[in-house]
N, C-alpha and C positions, 0 to 999 in steps of 0.2 A: 938290714934285716937278715940278709943272707949270712953274714958273718955270725950273727947271734945264733941262727939255726945250726950252723956248723959247730959252734962252740958247745952246743948241748951234748955232743958226743963225748967231750972231755969230762963233763960233770953231769952225767945223765941222772944220777941219784940225788942231785942237789935240790931239785924241785919236788914238791909233794904230789901225791895222787890227787886228782881233781875232786872237787866236792859235789859237783852236779851228778845226780844219780845215774843218768845215762852214760856218763863218762866213767864213773866208778865201776860200772858193770864191765866195761871194756878195759879196765885197769890202765887208763890213760893218765899221764902226768901233765900238769899245767905249768908252763913257764911264762911269766909276765914279761912283756917286752915294751919298754917305754910307756908304761901305764895304760896303753891303749889296745894292745894286742895280746892274745893268749896263744901260745904254741901248744898244741895237743900232740903228745908224742908218747912212745913207749919203746922199750927194748924188745926186739924180736930176733931170737937166735943170735944174740950178741951184736946186733946191729940196731942203731937208733933209727926209728921210722917216725917221721913227722906226718901225722894224719891230717892235720888241718891247722890253719892260722885264722883265729876268730877275732873280730873287733869286739871290744868289751861291751859296747852299747847294744849289740845284737843278742846278748844273753839275757834271758828273762828270769 
């Protein structure tokens, strides 16, 4: 999981902006990890910041 998080820095634009309204307002991107987890991240001053890692089942 840590390796995947670090790899996001190389391809930060690869994943789309999240669809959930609260996340869209914050301009977060969603990267799916092994179909069970979502990394919520965005670029802040040319640095990738991971805001949260969410299990898919907790999203309503």
